C-alpha positions as CSV (number, residue, x, y, z in Angstrom):
1,M,25.9,24.6,20.2
2,T,28.7,22.6,18.8
3,S,29.4,19.6,17.0
4,P,29.3,16.8,16.6
5,Y,25.4,16.4,15.2
6,Q,23.9,13.1,14.2
7,V,20.9,12.2,11.9
8,F,18.5,9.3,12.6
9,V,15.6,7.8,11.0
10,A,12.4,6.8,12.9
11,A,12.0,3.3,11.8
12,L,13.2,-0.2,12.4
13,P,15.7,-2.0,10.1
14,D,14.6,-4.0,7.3
15,V,15.1,-7.6,7.8
16,C,15.8,-10.3,5.5
17,P,13.0,-12.6,4.9
18,A,15.2,-15.6,4.6
19,D,17.9,-14.6,7.1
20,P,16.4,-12.5,10.2
21,H,20.3,-11.9,11.0
22,R,20.6,-9.8,7.7
23,M,19.5,-6.1,7.9
24,V,19.2,-3.2,6.0
25,F,19.0,0.5,8.2
26,T,19.3,4.1,7.6
27,A,21.6,5.8,9.6
28,D,24.2,9.2,10.0
29,A,27.0,9.2,7.6
30,G,28.7,12.7,8.1
31,G,25.6,14.3,8.9
32,R,23.5,12.8,6.1
33,C,21.1,9.8,6.1
34,E,22.7,6.9,4.6
35,V,22.0,3.2,3.9
36,F,23.6,0.7,5.9
37,T,23.7,-3.0,6.2
38,W,23.8,-4.8,9.9
39,D,25.2,-8.2,10.2
40,A,23.8,-9.4,13.5
41,R,26.1,-12.4,13.8
42,A,29.1,-10.7,13.3
43,R,27.7,-7.5,14.9
44,R,29.2,-5.5,11.8
45,A,27.9,-2.5,10.2
46,R,28.7,-1.2,6.3
47,Q,27.4,1.5,4.7
48,V,25.8,0.5,1.2
49,T,25.1,4.4,0.0
50,D,26.9,7.8,-0.2
51,S,24.7,10.3,-2.1
52,P,25.5,14.3,-2.0
53,G,22.1,14.6,-0.9
54,G,21.2,11.6,1.7
55,T,19.4,8.3,1.3
56,V,16.5,7.4,3.0
57,H,14.3,4.7,1.4
58,R,15.7,1.1,1.7
59,A,14.4,-2.5,1.3
60,I,16.1,-5.9,1.4
61,D,14.8,-9.1,-0.5
62,A,14.9,-12.6,0.4
63,D,17.7,-13.2,-2.0
64,G,19.7,-10.5,0.4
65,Y,20.0,-8.1,-1.9
66,V,19.8,-4.4,-0.8
67,W,17.6,-1.9,-2.4
68,W,17.8,1.9,-2.4
69,F,16.1,4.8,-4.1
70,E,18.8,7.7,-5.2
71,E,17.0,10.8,-6.0
72,D,18.0,14.4,-7.1
73,A,17.4,17.8,-5.4
74,A,13.8,18.0,-6.6
75,E,13.2,14.1,-5.1
76,R,13.0,12.5,-8.2
77,G,15.3,9.4,-9.0
78,R,15.3,5.8,-9.6
79,W,15.9,2.1,-7.9
80,W,19.4,0.5,-7.4
81,F,20.3,-2.6,-5.5
82,R,23.5,-4.6,-4.6
83,H,24.2,-7.8,-2.8
84,F,24.0,-7.7,1.0
85,D,28.0,-8.9,1.1
86,G,29.1,-6.4,-1.6
87,G,29.3,-6.2,-5.4
88,P,28.4,-4.1,-8.2
89,R,25.7,-1.3,-8.0
90,L,22.8,-2.1,-10.6
91,P,19.7,-0.6,-11.5
92,G,16.9,-2.1,-9.9
93,L,14.3,-1.4,-12.7
94,P,16.5,-0.5,-15.8
95,G,14.1,1.6,-18.2
96,A,11.5,2.3,-15.5
97,P,11.1,6.4,-15.6
98,A,12.4,8.7,-12.8
99,G,9.9,9.9,-10.3
100,R,9.3,10.2,-6.6
101,P,9.1,6.7,-4.8
102,S,5.4,5.6,-3.8
103,G,6.5,2.1,-2.2
104,L,8.7,-1.2,-3.5
105,A,7.7,-4.9,-2.6
106,V,9.7,-7.9,-3.7
107,T,7.8,-11.2,-3.1
108,P,9.8,-14.4,-1.9
109,G,9.6,-15.4,-5.5
110,G,11.4,-12.5,-6.5
111,T,8.8,-10.4,-8.3
112,V,9.3,-6.9,-7.6
113,A,6.5,-4.1,-7.7
114,A,6.7,-0.4,-7.5
115,A,4.7,2.7,-7.5
116,L,6.5,6.1,-8.8
117,A,5.1,9.1,-9.0
118,T,5.9,10.9,-12.3
119,G,4.6,14.2,-12.6
120,R,0.7,14.3,-12.5
121,R,0.8,10.8,-12.3
122,T,1.3,7.8,-10.8
123,V,2.9,4.6,-12.4
124,V,2.9,1.0,-10.9
125,L,5.1,-1.4,-12.3
126,M,6.2,-5.0,-12.0
127,G,8.9,-7.1,-13.1
128,R,12.0,-8.8,-12.1
129,R,15.1,-7.6,-10.3
130,G,17.4,-6.0,-12.7
131,R,15.2,-6.5,-15.5
132,A,13.1,-3.8,-17.4
133,P,9.7,-3.8,-15.9
134,R,6.2,-3.7,-17.4
135,E,3.5,-0.8,-16.5
136,V,0.8,-2.5,-14.8
137,L,-1.4,1.0,-14.8
138,S,-0.8,4.5,-14.3
139,T,-3.4,6.7,-12.6
140,T,-3.7,10.4,-12.5
141,G,-5.1,10.2,-8.7
142,P,-2.2,10.1,-5.9
143,C,-1.7,6.5,-4.7
144,R,1.0,4.2,-2.8
145,L,2.0,0.8,-3.3
146,G,0.0,-1.1,-0.4
147,G,1.1,-4.5,-0.8
148,V,1.4,-7.6,-2.8
149,T,0.4,-11.1,-2.1
150,P,3.4,-13.2,-1.4
151,D,2.6,-15.3,-4.9
152,G,2.5,-11.6,-6.6
153,S,-0.9,-12.3,-8.1
154,L,-2.6,-9.3,-6.4
155,I,-1.1,-5.8,-5.8
156,A,-3.1,-3.4,-3.5
157,L,-2.8,0.1,-4.1
158,A,-3.6,2.8,-1.4
159,S,-5.3,6.3,-1.8
160,S,-6.6,8.9,0.6
161,A,-8.8,7.0,3.4
162,E,-11.5,9.4,2.4
163,D,-12.1,8.6,-1.1
164,G,-14.5,5.9,-2.2
165,A,-11.3,4.0,-3.9
166,A,-9.4,4.1,-0.6
167,V,-7.7,1.0,-1.6
168,T,-8.0,-0.5,-5.2
169,V,-6.9,-4.4,-5.7
170,V,-5.2,-5.2,-9.2
171,E,-3.7,-8.2,-10.6
172,P,-0.5,-8.0,-12.4
173,G,-2.4,-7.5,-16.0
174,G,-4.1,-4.5,-14.5
175,R,-7.8,-5.8,-13.8
176,V,-9.0,-4.3,-11.2
177,V,-10.3,-7.0,-8.6
178,A,-11.9,-4.9,-6.2
179,T,-12.6,-1.1,-4.8
180,L,-12.5,-0.9,-1.2
181,P,-14.6,0.7,0.9
182,G,-17.3,0.0,-2.0
183,P,-20.8,1.4,-2.6
184,D,-22.0,-0.5,0.6
185,L,-19.9,1.8,3.0
186,L,-20.5,5.1,0.9
187,E,-24.5,5.6,1.4
188,P,-25.4,9.2,2.3
189,G,-25.3,9.8,5.7
190,R,-23.4,6.5,6.9
191,T,-20.2,7.2,8.7
192,G,-17.4,4.9,9.5
193,A,-16.1,4.6,5.4
194,R,-12.5,5.5,5.6
195,L,-10.0,2.8,5.1
196,W,-6.5,2.4,5.6
197,C,-4.2,-0.2,3.8
198,Q,-1.6,-2.0,5.9
199,G,-0.7,-5.0,3.4
200,F,-1.4,-8.7,2.7
201,S,-0.6,-11.4,4.7
202,P,3.0,-12.4,4.5
203,R,1.7,-16.3,4.8
204,A,2.4,-18.4,1.7
205,G,-0.4,-19.2,-0.5
206,H,-2.6,-16.5,1.4
207,R,-4.2,-13.5,0.0
208,E,-5.5,-11.6,2.7
209,L,-5.2,-7.8,3.2
210,L,-5.3,-6.2,6.7
211,L,-7.0,-2.8,7.1
212,V,-8.0,-0.2,9.4
213,R,-11.3,1.1,9.3
214,D,-13.1,4.1,10.5
215,L,-16.2,3.9,12.5
216,G,-17.2,7.0,13.2
217,D,-16.5,6.9,17.0
218,R,-13.5,4.4,17.1
219,Y,-11.4,2.5,14.6
220,A,-11.4,-1.3,14.2
221,L,-9.3,-3.9,12.2
222,A,-10.7,-5.1,8.6
223,T,-9.6,-7.8,6.2
224,W,-10.5,-8.5,2.9
225,T,-9.9,-11.6,0.4
226,P,-11.3,-12.4,-3.0
227,A,-13.5,-14.7,-1.3
228,E,-15.4,-12.9,1.6
229,G,-14.7,-9.5,0.3
230,L,-14.3,-6.8,3.3
231,R,-14.9,-8.0,6.9
232,T,-14.7,-5.6,9.8
233,H,-13.5,-7.3,13.3
234,H,-15.4,-5.6,15.8
235,G,-14.1,-7.8,18.6
236,F,-11.2,-5.1,18.6
237,T,-11.9,-1.5,18.4
238,C,-9.9,1.5,19.7
239,D,-10.9,4.9,20.8
240,T,-7.7,6.4,18.8
241,E,-5.8,5.6,15.7
242,I,-4.1,2.8,15.0
243,S,-1.9,1.0,12.6
244,A,-1.2,-2.6,12.3
245,R,1.0,-5.4,10.7
246,W,0.5,-9.2,10.4
247,Y,2.6,-11.6,12.6
248,P,4.4,-13.7,10.1
249,D,2.7,-17.1,10.2
250,T,-0.5,-16.5,12.0
251,R,-3.9,-14.3,11.6
252,E,-2.5,-12.5,14.5
253,V,-2.0,-8.9,14.3
254,L,0.7,-6.2,16.1
255,V,-1.4,-3.0,16.5
256,R,0.3,0.2,17.4
257,Q,-1.9,2.8,19.1
258,D,-1.4,6.4,19.2
259,R,-3.1,7.8,22.4
260,H,-2.5,11.5,23.9
261,G,0.8,11.7,22.3
262,R,2.2,8.2,23.7
263,S,2.2,4.8,22.0
264,L,0.7,1.3,22.9
265,L,1.0,-2.1,21.5
266,H,-1.5,-4.8,21.4
267,R,-1.4,-8.4,20.3
268,V,-4.7,-9.3,18.5
269,D,-5.7,-12.7,17.7
270,L,-8.3,-12.0,14.7
271,D,-9.6,-15.8,15.0
272,G,-9.7,-16.1,18.6
273,R,-10.9,-12.4,19.4
274,R,-8.3,-12.2,21.7
275,R,-5.8,-9.4,22.9
276,E,-2.9,-8.9,25.1
277,A,-1.1,-5.6,25.6
278,V,2.7,-5.9,24.7
279,P,4.8,-4.2,27.5
280,T,6.8,-1.0,26.6
281,P,8.4,2.1,28.6
282,P,6.1,5.0,28.7
283,G,6.7,7.0,25.7
284,S,6.4,6.8,22.1
285,V,6.7,3.6,19.9
286,L,7.8,4.7,16.5
287,D,7.9,1.6,14.7
288,A,7.5,-1.9,15.6
289,A,7.6,-5.1,13.9
290,P,7.0,-8.9,14.8
291,R,8.9,-12.0,14.2
292,D,8.5,-15.3,13.6
293,D,8.5,-16.5,17.2
294,G,6.3,-14.1,18.4
295,A,8.6,-11.5,19.7
296,V,8.4,-7.9,19.0
297,D,11.5,-5.6,18.2
298,Y,10.2,-1.9,18.3
299,L,11.9,1.7,18.3
300,W,11.0,3.6,21.5
301,T,11.8,7.4,22.4
302,D,10.6,9.7,24.9
303,T,10.9,13.7,25.0
304,A,14.4,13.3,27.0
305,R,16.1,10.3,24.9
306,P,16.4,9.7,21.0
307,P,14.9,6.8,19.4
308,A,16.8,3.4,20.4
309,P,15.7,0.0,19.0
310,H,14.8,-2.7,21.6
311,A,14.7,-6.8,20.4
312,T,13.0,-9.0,22.8
313,D,14.3,-12.0,21.0
314,G,17.9,-11.4,21.8
315,I,18.7,-11.1,18.1
316,A,21.3,-7.8,18.1
317,L,20.0,-4.9,16.3
318,P,22.1,-2.2,14.9
319,P,23.6,-0.1,18.1
320,P,21.8,3.2,18.7
321,G,23.8,6.5,18.3
322,P,25.7,8.2,21.4
323,A,23.4,8.7,24.7
324,V,21.7,12.0,24.9
325,V,19.5,13.4,27.4
326,V,17.5,16.3,27.0
327,P,17.7,18.8,30.2
328,G,14.7,20.4,31.8
329,R,11.3,19.0,33.1
330,H,9.0,17.5,30.6
331,T,5.4,17.1,31.7
332,D,1.6,17.4,30.4
333,L,-0.9,20.0,30.4
334,W,-4.8,20.2,29.4
335,T,-6.8,23.1,28.7
336,P,-10.2,23.4,29.0
337,T,-12.3,25.1,26.0
338,G,-15.5,25.4,25.1
339,E,-14.8,22.8,22.3
340,G,-12.7,20.4,24.8
341,R,-9.7,19.8,26.2
342,V,-6.6,20.7,24.5
343,H,-3.2,18.4,25.1
344,T,0.1,20.1,25.1
345,L,3.5,18.3,25.9
346,L,5.4,21.1,27.9
347,S,9.2,21.1,28.1
348,L,10.5,23.7,30.8
349,P,14.3,24.7,31.2
350,E,16.4,24.2,34.1
351,P,15.7,27.1,36.6
352,A,19.4,28.1,36.7
353,G,19.1,30.9,39.1
354,R,15.8,32.5,37.1
355,T,12.9,33.8,39.1
356,A,10.6,34.9,36.5
357,P,8.8,32.4,34.0
358,P,11.0,31.8,30.7
359,P,10.7,33.1,27.4
360,A,8.5,30.3,25.4
361,V,8.5,28.8,21.8
362,F,5.5,27.2,20.6
363,L,7.0,24.5,18.3
364,I,3.8,23.8,15.7
365,H,3.5,20.4,14.3
366,G,2.7,19.7,10.3
367,G,0.1,17.2,9.1
368,P,-2.6,18.6,9.7
369,A,-3.3,14.7,10.3
370,D,-0.5,13.8,12.8
371,H,0.6,15.1,16.0
372,D,3.4,15.6,18.7
373,R,4.3,13.0,20.7
374,D,6.2,12.3,23.7
375,A,9.3,11.8,21.5
376,Y,13.2,13.1,21.0
377,D,12.9,16.0,18.9
378,A,16.4,17.8,18.5
379,T,14.6,21.1,18.0
380,V,13.1,20.9,21.4
381,H,16.3,20.1,22.6
382,S,18.5,22.7,21.1
383,L,15.5,25.1,22.3
384,V,15.5,23.6,26.3
385,A,19.3,23.7,26.2
386,S,19.0,27.5,25.1
387,G,17.0,28.3,28.1
388,Y,13.3,28.5,26.3
389,A,10.2,26.6,27.4
390,V,9.0,24.5,24.2
391,V,5.2,24.2,24.2
392,R,4.0,21.3,21.5
393,V,-0.1,21.6,21.1
394,N,-2.4,18.9,19.5
395,Y,-4.8,21.2,18.1
396,R,-8.2,20.1,16.9
397,G,-7.3,18.2,13.8
398,S,-4.3,16.3,15.4
399,T,-4.5,12.5,15.3
400,G,-4.3,10.5,18.5
401,Y,-7.4,11.6,20.0
402,G,-10.1,10.0,18.0
403,P,-12.0,10.7,14.9
404,H,-14.5,13.5,16.2
405,W,-11.0,15.7,17.3
406,R,-9.6,14.8,14.2
407,R,-12.6,16.1,12.1
408,A,-13.1,19.1,14.1
409,F,-12.7,22.5,12.2
410,P,-15.3,24.6,13.4
411,A,-13.8,28.0,12.9
412,G,-12.7,26.7,9.3
413,V,-9.2,25.6,8.2
414,G,-6.4,27.2,9.9
415,H,-8.4,29.4,12.2
416,T,-9.6,26.3,14.4
417,Q,-6.2,25.5,14.8
418,V,-5.0,29.1,15.7
419,D,-7.8,29.5,18.3
420,D,-6.5,26.5,20.3
421,L,-2.9,27.9,20.1
422,A,-4.1,31.1,21.9
423,A,-6.0,29.3,24.2
424,V,-3.1,27.2,25.2
425,R,-0.7,30.3,25.4
426,A,-3.3,32.0,27.6
427,D,-3.5,29.0,29.9
428,L,0.2,29.0,30.3
429,V,0.6,32.7,31.2
430,A,-2.4,32.5,33.7
431,R,-0.3,29.7,35.6
432,G,2.8,31.5,35.4
433,L,4.3,28.8,33.3
434,I,5.9,30.9,30.4
435,A,6.3,34.7,30.1
436,G,3.4,36.8,29.3
437,D,5.4,38.9,26.7
438,A,7.8,36.6,25.2
439,S,5.9,34.2,22.8
440,A,7.3,33.0,19.7
441,L,6.2,30.6,17.2
442,W,8.1,27.9,14.8
443,G,6.8,25.7,12.7
444,V,7.6,23.4,9.4
445,S,5.4,22.7,6.5
446,W,1.5,23.0,7.8
447,G,3.2,24.1,11.0
448,A,4.8,26.9,9.1
449,Y,1.5,27.6,7.5
450,L,-0.4,28.0,11.0
451,V,2.9,30.6,12.2
452,L,1.9,32.8,9.0
453,L,-1.6,32.8,9.7
454,A,-1.4,33.1,13.7
455,L,0.8,36.3,13.0
456,G,-1.6,37.7,10.8
457,T,-4.9,37.2,12.7
458,R,-3.3,37.4,16.5
459,A,-0.5,39.7,15.8
460,G,-0.5,41.0,19.6
461,L,0.1,37.7,21.1
462,W,3.5,36.7,19.4
463,R,6.7,38.4,19.4
464,A,8.3,36.4,16.5
465,G,7.8,33.8,14.0
466,V,10.0,31.0,12.2
467,A,8.0,29.7,9.5
468,V,9.9,27.2,7.2
469,K,8.7,25.7,4.2
470,P,5.2,26.9,4.9
471,V,1.6,27.4,2.6
472,A,1.4,31.2,2.8
473,D,-1.1,31.6,-0.4
474,W,-3.5,28.7,-0.4
475,V,-4.7,29.3,-4.2
476,A,-1.2,29.2,-5.6
477,A,0.1,26.6,-3.3
478,H,-3.0,24.5,-4.6
479,R,-2.3,25.0,-8.3
480,T,1.3,24.2,-8.2
481,T,1.3,21.6,-5.4
482,T,1.5,17.8,-5.6
483,P,-1.5,15.9,-6.5
484,A,-2.1,14.3,-3.3
485,L,-2.2,17.5,-1.4
486,R,-4.5,18.9,-4.2
487,A,-6.9,16.3,-3.4
488,L,-6.4,17.0,0.2
489,D,-7.3,20.9,-0.3
490,V,-10.4,19.5,-1.6
491,R,-11.4,17.7,1.3
492,L,-10.4,20.5,3.8
493,F,-12.1,23.2,1.8
494,G,-15.0,21.2,0.4
495,G,-13.9,22.4,-3.2
496,T,-11.5,23.7,-5.4
497,P,-10.4,27.3,-5.5
498,D,-12.8,27.8,-8.4
499,E,-15.5,26.4,-6.4
500,V,-14.9,27.9,-2.9
501,P,-12.7,30.9,-3.3
502,E,-13.7,32.8,0.0
503,R,-12.9,29.8,2.0
504,Y,-9.5,29.6,0.7
505,A,-9.0,33.4,1.1
506,R,-10.1,33.6,4.4
507,S,-7.7,31.0,5.2
508,S,-4.6,32.2,3.5
509,P,-1.9,33.7,5.4
510,L,-1.6,36.2,2.1
511,S,-4.8,38.0,3.1
512,Y,-3.8,39.0,6.7
513,V,0.1,39.9,5.8
514,A,-0.7,43.4,5.8
515,A,-1.5,43.1,9.7
516,V,1.7,41.2,10.7
517,T,3.7,43.3,13.0
518,A,6.1,40.3,14.5
519,P,9.5,40.2,13.0
520,L,9.5,36.9,10.8
521,L,12.0,34.3,9.4
522,V,10.5,32.5,6.4
523,V,12.6,29.2,5.0
524,G,12.1,28.3,1.4
525,A,13.4,25.5,-0.8
526,A,13.9,26.0,-4.1
527,H,12.7,22.3,-5.4
528,D,9.8,22.2,-3.3
529,T,6.9,20.2,-4.8
530,K,4.7,20.3,-1.5
531,C,4.9,23.9,-0.6
532,P,6.1,25.4,-3.6
533,P,8.4,28.1,-3.6
534,G,6.5,30.5,-6.1
535,Q,3.6,31.3,-3.4
536,I,6.6,31.8,-0.8
537,R,8.1,34.4,-2.8
538,S,5.0,36.3,-3.7
539,Y,4.2,36.3,0.8
540,L,7.7,37.7,0.9
541,A,7.2,40.5,-2.0
542,A,3.9,41.3,0.2
543,L,5.6,41.7,3.5
544,A,8.2,44.0,2.0
545,D,5.2,45.9,0.5
546,A,3.7,45.9,4.1
547,G,7.0,47.2,5.7
548,V,7.0,44.2,8.0
549,P,10.1,43.1,9.3
550,H,11.1,40.0,7.7
551,E,14.0,37.4,7.0
552,A,14.3,35.1,4.1
553,M,16.6,32.0,3.7
554,W,16.6,29.6,0.7
555,L,17.3,26.1,0.4
556,D,18.8,24.0,-2.6
557,T,16.6,21.0,-1.7
558,G,13.2,19.4,-2.1
559,H,10.4,19.6,0.9
560,D,11.9,16.6,2.5
561,G,15.8,16.3,3.2
562,Y,18.3,13.7,4.0
563,D,21.5,16.0,4.6
564,G,21.8,16.7,8.3
565,A,24.0,19.8,7.5
566,T,21.0,21.8,6.1
567,H,19.1,21.1,9.0
568,V,21.4,22.4,11.3
569,A,21.8,25.3,9.3
570,V,18.3,26.2,9.3
571,L,18.4,25.5,13.3
572,R,21.4,27.9,13.9
573,R,19.5,30.5,12.1
574,S,16.2,30.2,13.5
575,L,18.0,30.2,17.4
576,R,19.9,33.4,16.4
577,F,16.8,34.9,14.9
578,L,14.8,34.5,18.2
579,R,17.9,35.3,20.6
580,D,17.6,38.8,19.0
581,R,13.8,38.9,19.6
582,L,13.4,37.6,22.8
583,P,14.4,38.2,26.3
584,E,18.1,36.5,26.8
585,P,16.9,33.0,28.6
586,A,18.8,31.3,31.1
587,R,20.6,28.6,29.5
588,S,20.5,25.1,30.6
589,A,23.5,22.5,30.0
590,P,24.1,22.6,26.2
591,G,24.0,19.1,25.1
592,R,24.6,17.7,21.6
593,P,21.8,17.3,19.9
594,P,21.3,15.6,16.5
595,A,19.9,17.1,13.4
596,P,16.5,15.3,12.8
597,A,16.4,13.2,9.3
598,G,14.4,14.2,6.8
599,G,11.3,16.7,6.5
600,P,7.8,16.6,7.2
601,R,6.0,14.1,5.7
602,S,2.7,15.6,5.1
603,R,2.1,19.3,4.2
């Protein structure tokens, strides 16, 4: 593989509320993610940030000021701003504590709200741009800023959708106005209590909050107002996961549905109880935003092509990077099992004179509440161009297949997913699509956890493994990770390690380290707060004690990163590792795969 590498971010530009021709976006700058402005009238971009580790969090307010979050290697930092047209770089909220960003919002009147995760607490702040903020509240539970009303009179804080306080609405003085879903939806045995916060209506004078509700077997839109409380809109439901955004000046909503690895867009009229499809090509919509005139901007991709912005109203969006097409054949496969059909996205290399099935790399997604999409992935590109088949399995627990699939863990945490990986491998081998003796595993975060667990519990199936920033010891990871992930652990296992120690032990890769036989590359990050380095070092020591062949690579980063050079270094090291342990594949055209921006968003 040769340069140049490009980074990309799976999000549309942020648009100035007062001037839609002024935008801010994140793009490649010498192999790092940095913030740029885009003047659609002049069709001109200007770089705003230049951070050694890259920058990804950004916003633009109605006065034309560009905001960005500048953080260190441990992913702690502060908000800064400067005007769209240039000028000095100034602290956005002087005096605010350093922390991890958990949301920023600026009202049309200039009120700023921000949430910062500081250690084991989340602090919510309000103030004016460039002035010292005041603390609205501080909470020990994990949360993010879910939105602010246009007049700044209400703030929505979003926690886990499973919590009784999935959404908390507070006043600027800290008084709690509502806790959602509330006791009526939390009665014993009642399903459909989960709520996801989608933000307040942007219409002036309105204080209506948009939500998504789990009905138990489907998902529906819901709204909340101080006068009406929580209201579910049963006129529009979907069988798989959805997210939603308000249209600017109406009670219409743009809904993005994730379904079977692809995306659908719907325009929904809450008053008229009508919906219509918003046409998009087959593939994945990574982000979508409605405009004042009803047009929609969306960021589209499929497995063969990197994300590119599409505008339906003629306003020029920042141009995409260089044209790239992933070689090979990209298709879908459904594997029947006793628990239902497992969906796989399969990318096969060009034959290049090959007669035998190719060696395969199972690229395992993180989450677990996430899914592999028909979307561009630089790792898929590199592997297919190197002659490997790439197998992306949406195992049980993945999103995009409905509430029942997302909640299905019958064999326990991790083991259910490993069962699905093994079933898909057997199916592909039986169909003659991949080599029966040349399968490897590669995952990041939760996906890396499944790599370690699969190598320890199904040792005979896999020739090699690459685990990037894994959970290797559930107990140690739980005690040292972030509050949000500790809460996730409790939901997955039904308690803490002290309450259900046998469940943590049964699902921990450390319990099976002596059974690992395949060579393993483990990549850790020195400043990782999600999958902390201590538990990875313990696992590496156990591998050494057991005599398991392995290699280790350490990054001077946190869990998420915005420097393309780091991703390229991991990619190259991993490809060399697999090349030395799998049969030599037939190579496709090399291409020029970009390096993806940032790390996984969840463990």
